[in-house]
Every structure is written in structure tokens, then in C-alpha cells.
N, C-alpha and C positions, 0 to 999 in steps of 0.2 A: 530201855527201848520199849514204848509200848507197842502193843499190835491192837491194830482194831479189831471189834467183836464184830463178825456180820450178823450172827444171831446167837440166843443165848436160851437151851431147851432144859427143863427139868422132868427127868422120871422119877415115879415113884413105887416100890410095891411092898408094900409091908413094911417092916424097920429097913429094907434099902429103897438107898435114892443116889440120883446122879444127876449133874449137872453139864453137860456138856456147850463148848462155845464152838462155836465153827468161826474160824479166826481167817482174815486176810492173808491170803494165799503169798503174795509177793513179799508182804513185810515179816510174816513168819520164818518164810525161806529164806529171808535176808540172815534173820538168828540162828537158824539151823545149819547156815551153810556150812560151817565145820566143824559139824556133830556127825555121829553115824547114819542120823535120819536125811541129812543132804547127801551124805555118799549115796544112799540109795535111791533115793530120788535124783541124782544125777545118773546113776548107772540106769535106773528106768527109761531117761530122758535116749540113751544110747542104744538101749533097746531095740529089736523091730517087735512093737507094742501088739502089731498082729500077730503074732505066733508067739503065745504063753508059754511054750515048751524053752524057747531061745531067753529068756527071762528066767525059769526055774532051774536052765542047765548053766546059765553064764552068773548067777546069783555067786558061786562059788569064788569067781574072782574078786568078790567085795572082802575090806578087811575084815577080820575075827568082829570086832565090835559092831561093823554094819550089818554083819547076819545075823547077829544075835538080836538086831533090832527088828528084824522080821519076824512078827509075833504071830499073824494068821494068813493064810492064802483062803479063801472061800471062792468057790464054785457058785457064780449069781447068773448060769445060764437057765436055770429052773425059771417058769413065768410066775408061778405062787412063791414069793417071798420067805413064807415058811419053809418051805424046800430048799431054801439055799445049804451048802453043805462046806462045811469045815474040811476042807481038804488036810491042813497042816494047821497046826494051833502047840504054840512053846507055851507050856507049863512053867510060867515064872512065879504064880503066887499059889498061894492053896483054893484058888477053887477050880471048878470043875475040869476037867481034861475035854476042851471040843473036838479035835480032831475027831472024824467019822461020824460027827452030829450033825443035823439041820438044826437049823435057827427054830425051827416049831417042837425039837425035840430039848430045848434047853431048859433047866430047870426055874429060873429067875423070868418072869413075865417081862421085868422091865428089862432086860438083857434082851429077850426078842422084840419087845418094842423097841428098843433105841438102836439097835442093830439092825433092824427092818429098815427103819428111817433111815439111819446111816446109808446101808448100800443103796438103797433105791435112791437116793440121791446120788451119789456117784455113780450109779449106772444111767441116769436118765441126762444129769451132767454131761458126763462122760468125760472128766478132766479130775484130777488129782483136788482132795481136799485134805483140809488138817482142824483138827480139833483140837482142844484142851478139855483132859474130863477129870473130873475128881466127883469120885464115889465112895460110899459107904455101904459095905455091903457084908452079907453073914454067911460062911461058908458052912458047906453041907457037917460041922462036926460043931457050930454055933460060935465060932469064932468069929469077931467083929472083924473089918478089915479097911483101913483107911487107904485109899489109892488115889496118886495126882499124877498124870501122865497126861505128854503129849503124843498124838497121833495123826499120821499120815496115810490116806488111802490110796492106793494106784491102781487105775483099772489096764487091765490088759483085755486086748480085744480079738475077737475071732476073725476068720476071715470073712464073715459078711459084714463087719464093722460094729458089731453088736459087743459090749462090753459081756464077759465069758469067766473072766477072775477079778478080784480084788485081792491085791497086795497090802496088809497092814505092818506097816511098821510103827513103833513105840518107844517112847524111852519116858522112864519114871521123872518126875519133878521131886528134889530135894524139898521137904518140908519148911525149910529156911530159906529157900529160892523164893522170890517174887514172881508168881506166874506170868507165864508170857502175856496172857490179855490184861495185866493188871486189873484195876477197876475202871469199868468204865468212864467215870468220873475223871479219873485219871489220865483213861486215854484222850477224854476231850479237852483236859485242861494243857497237856504237852501239844498239841494242836495249835 
């Protein structure tokens, strides 16, 4: 099954580059329905998203696989996006550990720009967003890393209705698996 691409953005910074594809939510969610990402999304739907603490506390009821997909929790209550704070960040690669850092403190300008754009979009739309990301990065010890993953951004709201946190769940796509988005040409041919 092919998933329509809503938008495609490329980011670069020196030797690092990244392609982010904003995927159509209903079609992608249909594919993710039986995965841990789908479980995290269904759990988010059942929580009172006007109380971030409820989500934080109740996520312990998720399966271990679903819990392990929650890679980041970002406090986006600041007015300035570079001040958004990584409340939690699970280190699953050799990249820098982001917990406790603000977006403006990230080493990679590419990561700053991509994440700022992503979180501003979720905060403005006030709804979940799914991206497929393929990136080529250089770690602090000068190792090249190629990552390909799908991620869902889930907004949590404060009592005023503003997005105060974004929960990010992600899963890596094996290199030999066709990307969810396939090629745009293939998506158009399937329809």
C-alpha cells in the first residue's frame, strides 16, 4: 500500500542531510494500526490530552514495545521555538543525548531547523502529524550514520487549550523494506 505525501522537505548542514516527508495521516495510521506506534496513538486518543500528566502517568500501561517507541517528550510552552525544552529523550543511536537541552542548544543547525519546523507545525495545527525521515548524519566522534524511520508527533494541551508538550514516538524502517511513502510516482500510479 502506498501512502500519499503531503509535503517533502530537505534539510542540509555541512555533511549532514535529511529528507522529511509529511505523510497523509489516515492512510499511514492504517498501516501503523498493528504496530507499537499505532498503540501509542490509540492510547493518546483515550487520554485527557488537556492534562499532560495523565498521559505521562498512564503510558506505563502501554506494552513494552510501545513504551520503547516514545523517543522524545518536548515542552513547547515557550514562545520562542529555540527555547523548546527536551524533557525526555531516549538515546537509541550514537547521536547526542538531548534530554535537558533546548532546541537552540543542539549542535546540528539542521536538527534545529527541522525540529523547529516540525514542532511549530504540530503546535499550530494542534493535531498529530506523521513523518517519514531519512537522514545521513555525522556523530560527535565523526562516525557516519544513515537512519530511516517513521515518527508520529502527538500534541498534549494545557488547561487553556494551547499545545504545551509534544510526544514523539518513532520506529526504524529496515533498509530492505519499501518506505511507507514509496516514490511519489508510485503513489500516483496506485490511485
